[in-house]
C-alpha positions in Angstrom: 18.2 36.0 -33.4 16.3 35.9 -30.6 13.1 35.6 -32.7 14.6 33.5 -35.4 15.0 31.0 -32.2 11.3 32.0 -31.1 9.9 30.7 -34.2 12.5 27.7 -33.8 11.0 26.7 -30.3 7.2 27.3 -31.6 8.1 24.8 -34.7 9.1 22.2 -31.6 5.4 21.6 -31.6 6.1 19.0 -34.9 7.9 16.6 -32.2 4.4 15.5 -30.8 4.1 13.4 -34.2 6.0 10.9 -32.1 3.6 10.5 -29.3 0.8 9.5 -31.9 3.9 6.7 -33.3 4.9 5.9 -29.4 1.0 4.7 -29.1 0.6 2.7 -32.0 -2.6 0.6 -33.3 -4.4 0.1 -29.9 -5.0 4.1 -29.8 -7.8 5.8 -31.2 -6.0 7.3 -34.3 -4.4 5.5 -36.9 -0.2 4.8 -36.4 1.7 7.9 -38.3 4.5 6.5 -40.2 8.0 7.3 -39.0 9.3 9.3 -41.9 6.2 11.4 -41.9 8.0 13.1 -39.0 11.2 13.0 -40.8 10.0 14.9 -43.1 8.0 17.3 -41.8 11.4 18.1 -39.8 13.7 18.3 -42.7 11.4 20.4 -44.4 11.3 22.7 -41.4 14.7 22.7 -40.9 16.1 23.2 -44.2 13.6 25.8 -44.9 14.4 27.9 -41.7 17.8 28.6 -43.6 16.3 30.7 -46.3 13.8 32.8 -44.7 14.1 35.9 -45.8 16.0 37.0 -41.9 17.8 40.5 -41.6 20.8 38.9 -40.4 23.3 37.4 -42.9 24.7 34.2 -41.0 20.9 33.2 -41.1 21.1 32.4 -44.4 23.5 30.0 -46.4 25.8 31.1 -48.7 28.3 28.5 -49.9 29.0 25.0 -49.9 30.0 24.2 -46.7 27.1 26.7 -44.9 24.6 24.4 -46.9 26.1 21.4 -45.8 25.3 22.5 -42.3 22.0 23.0 -43.1 21.4 19.6 -45.0 23.1 17.9 -41.4 21.0 18.0 -39.1 17.8 17.0 -41.2 20.2 13.5 -42.1 20.9 12.8 -38.6 17.6 13.0 -37.0 16.0 10.0 -38.3 18.6 8.0 -36.4 17.3 9.5 -33.0 14.9 6.6 -32.4 17.9 3.7 -32.4 21.1 6.4 -30.9 19.2 9.3 -29.1 22.2 10.5 -27.2 24.1 10.6 -30.1 22.3 12.7 -32.3 21.7 14.6 -29.7 25.3 15.0 -29.1 25.9 15.0 -32.8 23.3 18.2 -32.9 25.2 20.5 -30.1 28.5 19.4 -32.1 26.8 21.2 -35.2 25.3 23.7 -33.6 28.8 24.7 -32.2 30.3 24.7 -35.6 27.7 26.9 -36.5 28.3 29.1 -33.4 31.9 29.3 -34.3 32.0 29.9 -38.1 29.2 32.9 -37.8 26.5 31.1 -39.4 24.4 30.4 -36.7 20.6 29.4 -37.7 17.6 28.5 -36.7 17.2 25.3 -38.3 19.9 23.7 -36.1 18.5 24.8 -33.2 15.1 23.1 -34.2 17.1 20.0 -34.4 18.5 20.1 -30.8 15.0 20.4 -29.9 13.4 17.1 -32.1 16.6 15.1 -30.5 16.7 16.5 -27.1 12.5 15.5 -27.7 13.5 12.0 -29.0 15.9 11.4 -26.0 13.5 12.6 -23.3 11.0 10.6 -24.8 13.6 7.5 -24.7 15.1 7.3 -22.0 14.4 7.1 -17.9 13.4 10.2 -16.2 16.6 10.8 -14.3 18.8 10.0 -17.2 16.5 12.4 -19.2 16.9 15.3 -16.6 21.0 14.6 -16.3 20.8 15.1 -20.2 18.9 18.1 -20.6 21.0 19.9 -18.2 24.1 19.1 -19.7 23.2 20.1 -23.1 21.5 23.4 -21.7 24.9 23.6 -20.2 26.7 22.5 -23.0 25.0 25.3 -25.1 25.8 28.2 -22.6 29.5 27.6 -23.2 29.3 27.3 -26.9 27.6 30.7 -26.8 29.9 32.2 -24.1 33.0 30.8 -25.8 31.4 31.7 -29.9 30.1 35.2 -29.2 32.7 36.2 -26.2 29.8 37.5 -25.0 28.3 36.7 -20.7 26.1 34.4 -19.4 22.8 36.7 -19.9 23.0 36.9 -23.5 19.0 36.2 -24.3 20.5 34.0 -27.1 22.3 31.5 -25.1 18.9 31.7 -22.6 16.5 31.5 -25.8 18.1 28.3 -26.7 18.4 27.0 -23.3 14.5 27.3 -22.5 14.3 25.7 -26.1 15.6 23.1 -24.9 14.1 22.5 -21.4 10.9 22.9 -23.2 12.0 20.1 -25.4 12.9 17.8 -22.4 9.5 18.3 -20.8 7.5 17.2 -23.6 9.3 13.8 -24.0 9.4 13.5 -20.6 5.2 14.1 -20.9 5.0 12.2 -23.8 7.0 9.5 -22.2 4.7 9.3 -18.9 1.4 9.5 -21.5 2.6 6.6 -23.2 3.3 4.6 -19.8 0.2 5.5 -18.6 -1.4 4.2 -21.9 0.7 1.2 -21.0 -0.9 0.7 -17.6 -4.0 1.4 -18.4 -4.0 -1.5 -21.2 -2.8 -3.8 -19.1 -4.7 -3.5 -16.2 -7.9 -3.6 -18.5 -6.3 -7.3 -20.0 -6.1 -8.1 -16.2 -9.6 -7.0 -15.7 -10.5 -9.0 -19.4 -8.7 -12.4 -17.8 -10.3 -11.4 -14.3 -13.8 -11.6 -15.4 -13.3 -14.7 -18.0 -11.9 -16.5 -15.1 -14.6 -15.8 -12.8 -17.0 -16.7 -15.9 -15.8 -19.9 -16.3 -15.7 -20.1 -12.4 -19.4 -19.7 -12.2 -19.8 -22.1 -14.7 -18.6 -24.5 -13.4 -19.9 -24.2 -10.2 -23.2 -23.9 -11.7 -22.5 -27.7 -13.4 -21.5 -28.8 -10.5 -25.2 -27.6 -9.0 -27.0 -28.8 -11.7 -25.4 -32.2 -11.5 -26.2 -32.6 -7.7 -29.8 -31.1 -8.1 -30.0 -33.8 -11.4 -28.7 -36.7 -8.9 -31.0 -35.9 -5.8 -33.9 -35.4 -8.3 -33.2 -39.0 -9.9 -31.2 -41.3 -7.5 -34.0 -42.3 -5.1 -36.8 -42.9 -7.9 -34.5 -44.7 -9.9 -33.3 -47.0 -7.4 -37.0 -47.8 -6.5 -37.7 -48.2 -10.0 -34.5 -50.8 -10.2 -35.6 -52.6 -7.0 -39.1 -53.3 -7.9 -38.1 -54.2 -11.5 -36.2 -56.9 -9.8 -39.5 -57.7 -7.6 -41.7 -57.8 -11.2 -39.1 -59.9 -12.7 -39.1 -62.8 -9.9 -42.9 -62.3 -9.2 -44.4 -62.8 -12.8 -45.3 -66.1 -12.7 -45.5 -67.0 -8.9 -47.5 -64.2 -7.8 -48.8 -62.2 -10.3 -50.6 -59.7 -7.8 -46.8 -58.8 -6.2 -45.6 -58.4 -9.9 -48.4 -56.3 -10.4 -47.9 -54.2 -7.6 -44.1 -53.5 -8.6 -45.4 -52.5 -11.9 -47.3 -49.7 -10.6 -44.5 -48.6 -8.4 -42.5 -48.5 -11.5 -44.5 -46.6 -13.0 -45.5 -44.3 -10.4 -41.8 -43.8 -9.8 -41.3 -43.0 -13.5 -44.0 -40.5 -13.4 -42.0 -38.8 -10.7 -38.7 -38.8 -12.3 -40.1 -37.4 -15.2 -41.7 -34.4 -13.7 -38.8 -33.4 -11.7 -36.5 -33.5 -15.0 -39.4 -31.7 -16.7 -39.0 -29.1 -13.6 -35.5 -29.0 -13.6 -35.3 -28.3 -17.7 -38.0 -25.4 -16.9 -35.6 -23.8 -14.6 -32.4 -24.2 -17.2 -34.6 -22.9 -19.8 -35.6 -19.5 -18.3 -34.0 -16.1 -18.4 -35.9 -15.1 -15.2 -32.9 -15.7 -12.0 -36.7 -14.9 -9.6 -38.5 -18.0 -11.3 -38.9 -21.3 -9.1 -40.8 -24.5 -10.1 -41.1 -25.9 -6.9 -39.5 -24.8 -3.3 -36.5 -26.2 -2.3 -37.2 -29.1 0.5 -36.4 -28.9 4.0 -37.0 -30.7 7.5 -40.3 -30.2 7.2 -40.8 -32.6 4.6 -38.8 -35.2 6.4 -42.0 -36.9 7.1 -42.9 -37.1 3.4 -39.6 -38.5 2.3 -39.9 -41.5 4.9 -43.2 -42.2 3.7 -41.8 -42.0 0.3 -38.9 -45.1 1.3 -41.1 -46.9 3.1 -43.8 -47.4 0.4 -40.5 -48.9 -1.1 -40.2 -51.0 1.5 -37.1 -49.4 3.7 -38.4 -49.3 6.9 -37.2 -46.1 8.6 -37.1 -45.2 12.3 -36.3 -41.6 13.1 -35.2 -40.4 16.4 -35.3 -36.4 16.6 -33.9 -34.7 20.0 -34.4 -31.1 20.1 -37.3 -29.2 17.9 -36.4 -30.4 13.9 -38.8 -27.2 12.9 -36.1 -25.1 14.0 -33.4 -25.7 11.4 -34.6 -23.6 8.3 -32.5 -22.1 5.6 -29.7 -23.5 3.8 -29.2 -26.0 6.9 -32.5 -27.5 6.6 -32.4 -28.2 2.8 -28.4 -29.8 3.1 -29.8 -31.4 6.2 -32.7 -33.1 3.7 -30.2 -33.9 0.9 -28.1 -35.9 3.6 -30.9 -37.7 4.9 -31.9 -38.8 1.4 -28.6 -39.8 -0.3 -28.3 -42.1 3.1 -31.6 -43.7 3.0 -30.8 -44.1 -0.5 -27.8 -46.1 -0.5 -29.3 -47.8 2.7 -32.5 -48.7 0.3 -29.9 -49.7 -3.0 -27.2 -51.7 -1.0 -28.1 -52.1 2.7 -29.2 -55.6 4.6 -32.6 -56.3 6.1 -34.1 -53.1 4.4 -34.3 -50.9 7.4 -32.6 -47.9 8.4 -32.4 -45.5 11.5 -32.3 -41.7 11.4 -30.8 -39.7 14.6 -31.5 -36.0 14.8 -29.5 -34.0 17.4 -30.7 -30.2 17.1 -28.5 -27.9 19.6 -28.6 -24.1 20.1 -25.9 -23.8 17.0 -25.1 -27.2 15.4 -27.4 -29.9 13.9 -26.2 -33.8 13.7 -27.3 -36.1 11.5 -26.7 -39.7 12.4 -28.0 -42.4 9.3 -27.1 -46.1 9.9 -28.1 -49.2 8.1 -27.1 -53.0 8.3 -25.0 -54.3 5.4 -23.7 -57.9 4.2 -20.5 -58.3 6.1 -19.3 -59.6 2.7 -19.8 -56.3 0.7 -18.9 -53.9 3.2 -15.1 -53.1 1.5 -17.3 -52.8 -2.0 -19.4 -50.6 -0.6 -16.9 -48.5 1.3 -15.1 -47.8 -2.7 -18.7 -46.5 -3.4 -18.8 -44.3 -0.7 -15.4 -42.8 -1.9 -16.2 -42.7 -5.4 -19.8 -42.4 -5.6 -21.2 -39.3 -7.3 -23.9 -38.7 -4.8 -21.8 -38.8 -1.7 -19.6 -36.5 -3.8 -22.1 -34.2 -4.2 -23.1 -34.9 -0.5 -19.9 -33.3 0.6 -20.1 -30.9 -1.9 -23.4 -29.4 -0.4 -21.9 -30.2 3.5 -18.6 -28.2 2.9 -20.9 -25.3 1.2 -22.7 -24.3 4.6 -19.2 -25.1 6.5 -20.1 -28.8 8.3 -18.4 -31.5 8.5 -19.7 -35.1 6.8 -18.2 -38.6 7.8 -19.3 -42.0 5.8 -18.1 -45.6 6.7 -18.8 -48.7 8.2 -19.5 -49.1 12.2 -20.1 -52.3 14.2 -23.9 -51.6 13.3 -23.5 -52.0 9.4 -23.1 -48.6 7.7 -22.8 -45.0 9.1 -23.8 -41.5 7.4 -22.5 -38.7 10.3 -22.9 -34.9 9.2 -22.4 -32.1 11.4 -24.1 -28.7 10.2 -23.6 -25.7 11.7 -27.0 -23.3 12.3 -26.9 -19.7 11.6 -28.6 -17.4 14.2 -30.7 -14.7 13.0 -31.5 -12.0 16.0 -34.7 -10.4 16.0 -34.9 -7.0 14.2 
């Protein structure tokens, strides 16, 4: 009997077919149909009754015994839906076989498979309780059926088989949960990568929009103003009209060159490529000269050393002044503006003021609140943890920005 139960225990390896079915199509191997495992289990359960065992009780010799041999194979397919009930029925068949002295190894194999299915589907605590109850029931059945002691080797072998099946089922459940957790983490990681990619694309689109605005806004304003001059002076002052047209041509060439440089940067795959260096406060004199050529009288007053401002703060400061002077040229009155730079140890303050026509202050305020140029300006200032304020003041229109300066220690 011990040898027969040992063979039955070795055959419990067939229960690992359930693991492949649990992994499903997401695993490396194709999903095994559930009926394949049921058919293989039935072949081993029924076939074990016809092995050439020397003990007569291991072989069915009448219709009732054959029905008891066939019953475990018929109820096992139901274990996926009712694991506890099928396990209890298998233990009941084991008791019937023990009390009728026709104990065959197939029923032990059926208990092991049912125990595996229960442990594979139940929580760990419930599976442990079920395994202990099943082992206790088997020991009691063996003692009552054979009137032997608790140390009977037959009971011990069946109990070990059930314990092994419970451990294997718990391991299969743990593996399935591990695979599910790994899959969930991979899906979350993929979603995070997609979200990060969308965020980077959005930030890049905003950066391109800001760069494009910075590249063309000033020159477009120059073109627009000189086009009006040329249109009004073409008959009365042809020399002024010709000068305005030349200014328009120069501004148009500048715009085309800057747009071409920007497109070259967008088309290249080299992240280190740079068509032109980014302007900072060291370009301030050139910027002021461009606006003065366009007809805007600009006065600059610096308190501190503007040359000490570099890096991101210098670039943002340049863009603040460029956008403020562009708006002064487009919307201001009297064609003049004033720029104040205050450079302290840890902060840079920029104030740009220009007069406006009193009747147009409300409309300018609306433009300042919704204009793309000032929106991009606020984004640039916020990127360096600065603050920008825009709005009317007693002298006209005022743009004030405060930029923190990063101190770099000597290495």
